[in-house]
C-alpha positions in Angstrom: 194.6 312.9 143.5 193.9 314.5 146.8 196.6 314.9 149.5 194.9 312.2 151.6 195.1 309.7 148.8 198.7 310.6 148.1 199.6 309.9 151.8 197.7 306.7 152.0 200.3 304.9 149.8 202.7 305.3 152.7 200.3 303.7 155.2 199.5 300.4 153.4 200.2 297.4 155.7 200.5 299.8 158.6 198.2 300.5 161.6 196.3 303.7 161.2 193.7 305.7 163.1 190.8 307.1 161.1 188.3 309.6 162.3 185.1 310.1 160.3 182.7 313.2 160.0 180.2 311.4 162.3 182.8 311.2 165.1 183.4 307.5 164.8 187.0 306.4 165.0 188.6 303.2 163.7 192.0 301.8 164.4 193.3 299.0 162.2 195.7 297.9 159.5 195.2 299.5 156.0 195.2 296.7 153.5 194.3 298.7 150.3 192.5 301.8 149.1 191.1 303.2 145.9 189.5 306.5 144.8 186.6 306.1 147.2 187.2 303.6 149.9 189.7 302.1 152.4 189.9 298.4 153.2 191.1 297.8 156.8 191.4 294.8 159.0 192.0 294.1 162.7 189.5 296.9 163.4 188.6 298.3 166.7 186.2 301.3 167.1 185.5 304.2 169.4 184.0 307.6 169.0 185.3 311.1 169.7 183.1 311.2 172.9 184.3 307.9 174.3 187.7 306.8 175.7 187.2 303.1 175.4 188.0 301.1 172.3 185.8 298.1 171.4 185.5 295.3 168.9 182.5 295.6 166.7 180.2 292.5 167.0 176.9 291.4 165.6 174.7 288.5 166.7 174.4 285.5 164.4 172.5 282.2 164.6 174.2 279.3 166.4 174.7 277.4 163.2 175.3 280.0 160.6 175.3 278.8 157.0 178.6 279.7 155.4 181.7 280.8 157.1 182.6 283.7 159.3 183.9 285.9 156.5 185.3 289.2 157.8 185.3 288.1 161.5 185.6 285.5 164.2 182.7 283.6 165.8 182.7 283.6 169.6 180.2 282.3 172.2 178.5 279.1 173.3 174.9 280.0 173.9 171.9 279.9 171.5 173.4 282.6 169.5 177.0 283.6 168.8 178.7 286.9 168.3 180.6 287.6 165.1 183.6 289.8 165.9 184.0 292.0 162.8 187.6 292.5 161.9 187.4 293.8 158.3 185.9 297.1 157.3 185.5 299.2 154.1 185.3 302.9 154.9 184.3 305.7 152.6 187.1 308.2 151.9 184.5 311.0 151.6 183.5 310.4 155.3 187.1 310.7 156.7 188.2 313.9 158.4 191.6 312.8 159.9 194.1 309.9 159.5 197.1 309.2 161.7 199.8 306.6 161.5 199.3 304.5 164.7 202.5 304.6 166.6 201.5 304.4 170.3 204.1 305.8 172.6 204.3 305.2 176.4 204.5 308.6 178.1 206.9 308.9 180.9 205.9 310.5 184.2 206.5 314.2 184.1 206.0 314.5 180.4 204.4 317.7 179.0 201.3 315.8 177.9 198.7 315.3 180.6 196.5 312.2 180.7 193.2 312.5 182.6 
């Protein structure tokens, strides 16, 4: 078992930040993992070149057959957006993982925000 997989057991049911080899970053709650994949929910996404987090959405027909599995339908036009909230990520594509513990920095701290 790799070091990453050993540490993931401590992160189950906690918010984590995952960065992939392609520069995409995902923040969400780790639900489960196995030898090759992570299952996360409450996902938001960004990239290493952006500073803004966004919810991943896809357009769906106004009256989709079936339910909104893995997301929430929003909108009232001829089409709706499905806000995706659950993701399965490949462990082979992950370069970094952090436990998400946001901290408000006080003025005058050593860390500079642009």
